[in-house]
N, C-alpha and C positions, 0 to 999 in steps of 0.2 A: 430416548427423551425426542416432544416434540421439536421440531425446528422448521423455518419460514426463511426463503432467500429472497434476498432485497436486490436489487441487480439497477446499474445506472446508467443512464444509456444516453445518448446523444446521436443521433444519425445512425442508429447502429443496426438496420435490417438486415445485413448482411450477414451481421456476425450473430444476430440472433435467429436468424434460420440453421444457424451452423451449430447452434449453443442447445436450444431447445429439445431437437434431439437426442442430446446425449444426456438433459437431464434425466429426461422420460425413463432412459435407461439407469439409472440409478439405485441401486439396490437398495438403499432408504430415501423413499419419496417426504419430499417440501411439504407441512401442513400446506401451505400457500406460496403464491411467487408475488412479487413485488416488482414492479416497475415504473422506476422513477424518473421519468425522460425529460430534457433541459430543452423543451420546444425543438423536436426534430424537424426537419423539413423532408425526410420521406416514410415511410411506411412503420417506421420504426412498432409506433401505439397500436398498428393492425394488428402487425406481427403478433405483439405480446396478447394483444387480446383474444386470437384464436389459440395461440395457448393458453388458454383459460388463467391469465394474470392477472392480477387487479394493477389500474397503469392511473401514476398520479402525473402528471405536466405540469413542469413551472418554467418560469421566463429562467435565458437563460441566461442573464445575466443575475438571479435568485439563487444560483447555483454556488454552494457552498459544500467545500471538502468534508466539514463536521455539523452543519445543519443540514446538509439535504441529507444526512444517513439518520440523523437524529428524528426526521421525518418520519422514517421508516415504525418507529414506534409506536406513533396515532393510528397505525394500521394493522399491527400485526400485534400479537399477544405469544407468540409462541416460547417455551424457556429459552430457545437459542435461537438467535438471530445470525445469520449468515451471509456475509457482502460478498456481492461478486462485482468487479467492472464487466462491460460488455467484452471485451478482448483475451478473456479469459474460456480455456475449454478442455473440461475435464479430459484425462489420461486415459482413465477405466472407469465403470461400472461400480465402483467400489469407492471413490475417491472422498464423495460428499460423506458415508457411511464411517471410515476410518477415522474422518474429524472431526463426527459427532460424538466417537465413541470416547472421548478420550473426556469429557463432559460426567463421564459417571464418578471421577473425582472431583468432590464440590468444595475442593479450592481451586479448581481449574476456572479461569474466570474470560479465559479467551483462548484460544489458538486457530494456527494458522497452518498450512501444507506446503508442500514443498512444489514448485515454480520450477520449472524445466523448459530450455528456451525452443523456439519454434525451428525446424529446420533450417530457413531461410534468416533466420539471426545471425548478424557480424558477430566475428570472433572478440568481440570485448562486450556486447551483448550476454551472448554466451558466458565469457568467465563471469562478471556478474550475478548471472543465475546462481551458478555453481558455487562461488563465494557465498552469497546471502542464504540456500537453498542446499547445506550438504546433505550426504544420503545416511543421518543419524539423527535419530528424534532425539530430542532433551526438553525438560522443564525448567522454568527459571523464575527465582523470587527474590524478593529481595536480597538477601545475604551472599546471591549470585553476584551481585555489582560489583564486589573487590576484584572478583577473576576477570567477568566479561564488561564493566566499565556499561558506557552506552547500548551496547549488543542484549543488555538484560534487557530490555526494554521494546526492543524488535520486533516489530509485528509487520504486517502487506496491509494495505487498504485492498487489493486487488481478490484476495481470496482469504478471509477471516471469517470467524466464529466468536460470537459473544456471549455468553451467560446475560440474558435479559436482567434479571437482578441486579445483577453486580456491576452491568453498564448504569441501571437508577442512581442503586447509590454511592457513582461518583458524577454522577450530575450529566451523565452521556455522555455524546462528545463535545468538543467546544467550538463555539460557533466563532467564525472570522478568522480562522487560524488559512494560511498562503498555502501552505500543506504540512504535513506532518501529523492531522486527526489520529494517524492510527499510534501513531510513536505517545501524543500526550494522553491518548487513552489508556495505553500499557503502561504508559511510568504511573499515571495515578491510579492504577489497576492493582500496581505492585505494591505502590507505600500505603494502598490499602488493607495491606497484607495478602493478595492473593497471587496466583501462580499464574504464568503463562505457560504453554505447550505448545511446541515445534514438532508436528507428525510428519515423519520425511515418507511413509506410504500411503498417506493422502496426497496427491499427485494434480498436477492438473500442467496444460503447457500455457506459458506467459511470458511476454520479453519484447524488449521494445528495441530499433536499432536506431539510435540517437545517433548523432554527428557529434564531433567536438562541441560544435557551438551551442547547441541543446545541452549540451552535460553540463557547461559552464552556465548556462541559464539555470537548471536544474541544482546546480548545486551552490547558488546567487540563491536562490528562496529557501534552499534549508538553512543556509545561511542567515535566514533574513528569520525563519521558526524558531529555530539555536536563541538568536539573538533577542528573541519577542518571549521568549519561555524558557529562558535562562535557568531556571531550579532546574531543568532536566538534568543540565549538566551537570548544577552543582551537587545534586542529587546523586548523578550516575557516569559523572569523567566524560574529560574533552573527546570529541571526535573525532581529534589527528592520531590518537592510538589505532584507532580503528585504519584510518587510514595506512599508515604504517602497514600494519597486515594486507592489507589490499592489496600493495604495491608489489610485495614481495608472492602474494597468489597470484596477479598477474604475470608476474616474470616469470615464474616456473609453468604457470597454467601455455605460456605460448611457445616455451622450451618442449614442455612435455606433447604438444602436438604440432612440431616442426614447421611453426609459425615466427620464428626467429626476426625473419624481415620487420614485423608489424613491433618492434619494441621504441621505435623512433617515436611511432603515431601513437604509442600506447604511454609513454614519457609527456608528450605533448599533452595527451587530453588529461595525465594525471597534473601536470600543471594547472591544467586550464580550469580541474575541477577545484583545486585548491585556492584557485586565483580565485573563483565565481565564489567558492565557501566563506573567504575571509571580508569578498568586496560586499556578501549581503550579509554578514555577521555586523559591517561596521555601515550599515548602506546609511546611519542616520547624517553622515558626513560627505554623502554622496547628494550632488543636484537631483532633484526630482528628475527629471529630463533622462539622466544616465540609469536610474534604479528603474523606470520601465522600461528602457532596452534592456538592459541586464536582465531583467524578469521572464521565467518562462509566462507568468501567469498578472500579464499585464492589465485584464480587466480586474484585477482582485484590487490593484491600486487606483483602477479608479472609484472603485467602491470604499474604499479607505483611506480618503484622501487624509483624515486623522495622523495618520500613521505616520506619516513623515517627519 
């Protein structure tokens, strides 16, 4: 099946210089590479054009998690649309081929690969990758919600491929979401009768070194997303159940890796995540100035004043 790649960039010159040589080494080459750039101030666009990419520049304030990804559909006609963020690095030369191969099953509407942490990632960032991206593959569909709850619709907005005709049937990604465009699309696809595939042998490097405060802000925004799209929780279950599994997994991870001395910080981070999520879910009762302080995506609130 033919596929195209969309890369979302912002001041990504150095990242693209690392990424493009590894894309050229992939065993299955894309039909086209589209770079959607949010008005970078470095040579991102020049590097992309030098690597035979089509480049679309948008205003920085015009970036929208869902809408910007939808924009790719106007420039790409491939059967499969693979979305990458600029901080993803393929682990080997078969990462893309392994991911695209699962679309031989016509019921698969979306597929995402395994993300492993960069070496320099802190212990908490490493655990999150291992928790969310195990070393075994699986396929999820609507009936699995009773066992896996909200995890049934889990996808990744950093390294994920979609069947174009399936995205079209659900109306593409939703514009105006603060975060969670991947979960939104996953839920819509599952409800439409399609399946989501996790492909553990399609591997990339991708991780973050979030501070405890950054995690608080990230989970605040997730809470806002779940409040605004509450139907996802109604259909697939609350997020708290997954949180309990995360706590147990994190404790075991620290013990197994002889990092018991990080347990106090781990519990502080858990508390801040939970607090951030709860405050985000109840953002409408908070003063506007606090919402902007608590949120990781402050510019989103400037563009969406009516959400208060």
